[in-house]
N, C-alpha and C positions, 0 to 999 in steps of 0.2 A: 771671169768669175771663179772663186775658189770652190772646190768640191768638199763641202763639209756637211755633216748632218747635225741639224739643231734639236736640242733638248730643252724645253722650257722648264723653268723652275718657279715655284711659289714661295713666298716667304723670304727669308734672307737670301743675299746674293749666292750664286752658284758655288763659289768657292767654300762657303760655309757648309755646303752640302756634299763635299768632295767624297766622303767615304760611303755615300750612297751610290756614287758613280764608279769607283774603283776601291778594291780592297786596301785597307790600311797595310797589310803585310806585303802585298804587291809593291805598294809605293815605298815602303821600308827597304825592301830588296833592291829596288830599282835605283834608289838614291845611294845605297851603299856601292852598288856596281858602277853606276855613273861616276861617282867620286873617285873610285879607284881607277877607272878608265882615264879620267880627266888628267891624271898625275902620271900614267904609265907611259914611258917613253918607248915601249916596245910595241911596234904596230901590229905584230902578229898576235900578241897578247891581247891587245885592245880589241881587235876584230873578234877573237875568240870569245872575249867577254860579251861583246854585243850580240853575237849569234847564240852563245850558249844561254845566257842568263837573261837577256832582254828579248830574245826571239826576233831580232831585227834580221833583215836580209841585207848582207854586206858582200859585196863582190870581191873577188880575188884582187890582190895588190892595191886595195884602197887604203888611203893614208889619211887618218884622221888625227889632226895635230892635238898639241897639249891644250887643255882647258875648254875643250868643246863639250857642250852640254847637250845631250839627247833628251828627248821629251820624257819626263819622269813618270807620267801617268800612262801613256800608251805608246811606248818605244816600239812595239811590235808592228806599228803602223807606218814605219820608216823602212824604205828600201833604198839602198845605195848601190849603184853598179859597179863595174870593174875598173880598176885604175883611176879612180877618182880621188881627188885631194879636197878635204874639208879643212879650211884654215883656222888658225889660232883663235880660240874664244869665240867661236860661232855657236849659234843656237839653232837647233831644229826642233820645231813644235809640231805636234800632232792634235793638240787640244787648245781651246781658248775658253776660260771660265769668265763669263760676263755677268752683269747684275741679274738680268731676268732669264738667262739662258747660258748653257755651255755647248760647244760646238767641237765635233771631232772629225778629223780628216786625214787621210792617207798622204803621205809625202813620198814622191818618187824622184830620186835624183838618178840620172843616167850615168852611163859609163864615160869615162875620159872627161869628166866635168872638173873644173877648177872653181872652187868657192873661196873667196879671199877672207882674210882675218876679220873678225868682228861682225861677220854677216849674221842675220836672222831670217830664217825660213819659216814661214807661217804654215799652219795646216791647210791641206787640201790642194797643194800646189804640185806642178811637175816641172822638173828641170831636164831639158832634152840632152841627149848624148852630145858631148863635145862643146857644151855651153861654157862661157866664163862669166862669173859673178864676181864683180870687183869688190874690194875690201869695204866693210861698212854699209853693205846693201841690205835693205829690208825687201826681201823677196815676198811680195804680196799677191803675185799672180804668176801664171805659167811663164816659163822661159823656153822658147822654141830651140830645137836642136842646132848647135853652132852658133848661136846668138851670144853676143858680148853685152852684158847689162850692168847697170850700176846705179848708185844713189839711193836717196830717200826722199820722195818716192822713187822706187825703181824706174829707170828708163832704159830704152835700148840704145847703147852706144854705137854698135855695129851689128848689122844683119850678117848672116852666114855668107851671103853673096859678097857683101862688101869686104868681109875679112879675106875671102878667096882672091878677089880682085887686088887688094892691097898686097898680098903675097906674090901674085903674078907681077905687079908693077915693080915691087922690090927686087925680084928675080930679074927682071928685064934690065933695070938700072945697074945691077952689078955684073952684067954680061958685056 
């Protein structure tokens, strides 16, 4: 189960009520920063933009590829650990605007995580240290540390224990 807080709305769908939930000026600033970061090829500059202007927590040596979209409304709810890679054209969301409610949830991505290109991470999920998310995955629930997951809907491809055993087997066959 994703960890999100639900906020019911009355009348028009929640997206029509967006500026009751977040300031127009905050959204405008975030859009500008995210657009600059999407096209910036300099990883250090990109991380500085995220930390300084979006108040995200981004670990050292984290690499965010070109065209990645961070949550425009609540980027400060995203935490990314050290030495993690976020693949090309991925999206990390901390909000969902629905018909009768909107939801907000923190996203925690651990250290040494690999997120493949074109993946989408939904609000309220945690991806553990050393996890691998294959390209094109919809991350709709937590990913335990060291797991290899993929697909839509996301499924476990290998557990941490299976990956360790495969490495041992490979090492034994090469000796």
